[in-house]
C-alpha positions in Angstrom: 117.3 182.0 113.4 114.9 183.5 110.9 111.6 185.2 111.6 109.5 182.1 110.6 111.3 179.9 113.1 111.0 182.5 115.9 107.3 183.1 115.4 106.7 179.3 115.2 108.5 178.8 118.5 106.4 181.4 120.2 103.2 179.9 118.8 104.3 176.5 119.9 105.1 177.7 123.4 101.7 179.4 123.7 99.8 176.3 122.4 101.7 174.0 124.8 101.0 176.4 127.7 97.3 176.5 127.1 97.3 172.8 126.4 98.7 172.1 129.9 96.2 174.6 131.4 93.3 172.8 129.8 94.7 169.3 130.7 95.0 170.4 134.4 91.5 172.0 134.4 90.1 168.7 133.1 90.5 167.2 136.6 88.0 169.8 138.0 85.1 169.6 135.6 84.0 168.8 132.0 86.8 166.3 131.6 86.0 165.1 128.1 85.7 168.6 126.6 88.8 170.0 128.2 90.9 167.0 127.4 89.7 167.2 123.8 90.8 170.9 123.6 94.1 170.1 125.3 94.8 167.2 122.9 94.0 169.4 119.9 96.4 172.1 121.1 99.2 169.6 121.6 98.6 168.1 118.2 98.6 171.6 116.5 101.9 172.4 118.4 103.5 169.1 117.2 102.5 169.8 113.6 103.8 173.3 113.6 107.1 172.0 115.2 107.4 169.5 112.4 107.0 172.1 109.7 109.4 174.6 111.1 112.2 172.1 111.9 112.2 170.1 108.7 115.2 170.7 106.4 114.9 170.9 102.6 116.2 167.8 100.8 119.1 168.4 98.5 119.4 165.9 95.6 122.7 165.7 93.7 122.7 164.0 90.4 126.0 163.1 88.8 126.5 162.1 85.1 129.3 159.7 84.3 130.1 159.2 80.6 132.4 156.6 79.1 134.1 158.9 76.6 134.7 162.4 75.6 131.7 164.7 75.2 131.3 167.6 72.9 128.4 170.0 72.4 127.0 170.1 68.9 124.8 172.8 67.5 121.1 172.0 67.2 119.7 172.6 63.8 116.1 172.7 62.5 115.4 169.6 60.3 113.1 171.7 58.1 115.2 174.8 57.3 118.6 174.0 59.0 118.5 177.2 61.1 120.4 177.1 64.5 118.2 176.6 67.5 118.9 178.2 70.9 119.4 175.4 73.5 117.5 177.5 76.1 114.4 177.3 73.9 114.0 173.6 74.3 110.9 172.6 76.3 110.2 169.3 78.0 106.7 168.0 77.2 105.8 164.7 78.8 109.5 163.9 79.3 110.4 164.5 75.7 112.5 167.5 74.7 110.9 169.6 71.9 112.2 172.7 70.1 110.4 175.2 67.9 112.4 176.9 65.1 112.2 180.7 65.5 112.5 181.1 61.7 110.1 178.6 60.1 108.0 177.7 63.2 108.6 173.9 62.8 108.3 172.0 66.1 110.5 168.9 66.3 111.7 166.4 68.9 115.3 166.9 69.9 117.1 163.5 69.8 120.7 162.5 70.4 122.2 161.0 67.4 124.2 157.8 67.8 128.0 158.1 67.8 128.8 155.3 65.4 
Protein backbone atom coordinates (compact mmCIF):
# COMPACT_ATOMS: atom_id res chain seq x y z
CA UNK A 1 0.00 0.00 0.00
CA UNK A 2 1.50 3.35 -0.99
CA UNK A 3 1.55 6.56 1.03
CA UNK A 4 -1.24 8.20 -0.99
CA UNK A 5 -3.60 5.29 -0.28
CA UNK A 6 -2.76 5.22 3.42
CA UNK A 7 -3.26 8.97 3.88
CA UNK A 8 -6.48 8.80 1.89
CA UNK A 9 -7.80 6.00 4.09
CA UNK A 10 -6.99 7.99 7.24
CA UNK A 11 -8.69 11.11 5.87
CA UNK A 12 -11.75 9.06 4.88
CA UNK A 13 -11.97 7.52 8.35
CA UNK A 14 -11.77 10.94 10.03
CA UNK A 15 -14.38 12.43 7.69
CA UNK A 16 -16.76 9.52 8.24
CA UNK A 17 -16.26 9.72 12.03
CA UNK A 18 -17.10 13.43 12.14
CA UNK A 19 -19.96 12.89 9.69
CA UNK A 20 -21.51 10.34 12.05
CA UNK A 21 -20.99 12.68 15.03
CA UNK A 22 -22.71 15.57 13.20
CA UNK A 23 -25.55 13.28 12.05
CA UNK A 24 -26.16 12.08 15.62
CA UNK A 25 -25.95 15.65 16.97
CA UNK A 26 -28.63 16.75 14.50
CA UNK A 27 -31.26 15.02 16.62
CA UNK A 28 -30.48 17.37 19.52
CA UNK A 29 -30.61 20.82 17.90
CA UNK A 30 -30.04 22.73 14.63
CA UNK A 31 -31.08 19.74 12.57
CA UNK A 32 -30.74 21.33 9.12
CA UNK A 33 -27.28 22.81 9.66
CA UNK A 34 -25.76 19.72 11.22
CA UNK A 35 -27.27 17.36 8.64
CA UNK A 36 -25.89 19.59 5.90
CA UNK A 37 -22.41 19.37 7.41
CA UNK A 38 -22.77 15.58 7.91
CA UNK A 39 -23.89 15.10 4.31
CA UNK A 40 -21.00 17.21 3.05
CA UNK A 41 -18.49 15.18 5.05
CA UNK A 42 -19.94 11.92 3.73
CA UNK A 43 -19.84 13.23 0.14
CA UNK A 44 -16.21 14.35 0.47
CA UNK A 45 -15.26 10.94 1.92
CA UNK A 46 -16.94 9.16 -1.00
CA UNK A 47 -15.17 11.35 -3.57
CA UNK A 48 -11.78 10.74 -1.94
CA UNK A 49 -12.49 6.99 -1.80
CA UNK A 50 -13.33 7.03 -5.51
CA UNK A 51 -10.06 8.74 -6.46
CA UNK A 52 -7.76 6.57 -4.35
CA UNK A 53 -9.33 3.27 -5.42
CA UNK A 54 -9.61 3.78 -9.18
CA UNK A 55 -7.13 1.90 -11.30
CA UNK A 56 -5.42 3.30 -14.40
CA UNK A 57 -6.83 2.01 -17.65
CA UNK A 58 -4.37 0.14 -19.85
CA UNK A 59 -5.07 0.30 -23.56
CA UNK A 60 -3.36 -2.26 -25.78
CA UNK A 61 -3.36 -1.63 -29.49
CA UNK A 62 -2.37 -4.36 -31.89
CA UNK A 63 -1.42 -3.95 -35.53
CA UNK A 64 -2.14 -6.75 -37.93
CA UNK A 65 -0.69 -6.52 -41.42
CA UNK A 66 -1.49 -8.70 -44.37
CA UNK A 67 2.06 -9.13 -45.64
CA UNK A 68 5.70 -8.62 -44.80
CA UNK A 69 6.77 -5.23 -43.54
CA UNK A 70 10.15 -3.64 -43.89
CA UNK A 71 11.40 -0.30 -42.68
CA UNK A 72 12.57 2.14 -45.30
CA UNK A 73 14.71 5.18 -44.80
CA UNK A 74 12.93 8.53 -44.81
CA UNK A 75 14.51 11.02 -47.19
CA UNK A 76 13.97 14.74 -47.62
CA UNK A 77 12.15 15.42 -50.91
CA UNK A 78 14.12 18.66 -51.30
CA UNK A 79 17.74 17.55 -50.77
CA UNK A 80 17.48 13.72 -50.34
CA UNK A 81 19.12 13.80 -46.91
CA UNK A 82 18.24 11.05 -44.42
CA UNK A 83 15.72 12.04 -41.75
CA UNK A 84 15.84 10.70 -38.20
CA UNK A 85 12.52 8.89 -37.48
CA UNK A 86 12.54 10.27 -33.92
CA UNK A 87 12.38 13.81 -35.34
CA UNK A 88 8.90 13.27 -36.81
CA UNK A 89 6.25 15.42 -35.11
CA UNK A 90 2.50 14.81 -35.25
CA UNK A 91 0.60 18.04 -35.95
CA UNK A 92 -3.20 17.78 -36.09
CA UNK A 93 -2.92 14.04 -36.69
CA UNK A 94 -0.53 14.38 -39.63
CA UNK A 95 3.15 13.36 -39.35
CA UNK A 96 5.58 16.11 -40.37
CA UNK A 97 9.38 16.05 -40.52
CA UNK A 98 11.90 18.87 -40.84
CA UNK A 99 15.16 18.24 -42.66
CA UNK A 100 18.14 19.07 -40.41
CA UNK A 101 20.23 20.04 -43.47
CA UNK A 102 18.05 22.25 -45.67
CA UNK A 103 15.27 23.06 -43.16
CA UNK A 104 12.49 21.89 -45.50
CA UNK A 105 9.33 20.74 -43.63
CA UNK A 106 7.31 18.04 -45.35
CA UNK A 107 4.50 15.60 -44.66
CA UNK A 108 5.64 12.01 -44.12
CA UNK A 109 3.44 9.77 -46.25
CA UNK A 110 3.45 6.04 -46.80
CA UNK A 111 4.02 5.21 -50.42
CA UNK A 112 1.78 2.56 -52.00
CA UNK A 113 3.34 -0.88 -52.48
CA UNK A 114 2.24 -1.47 -56.07
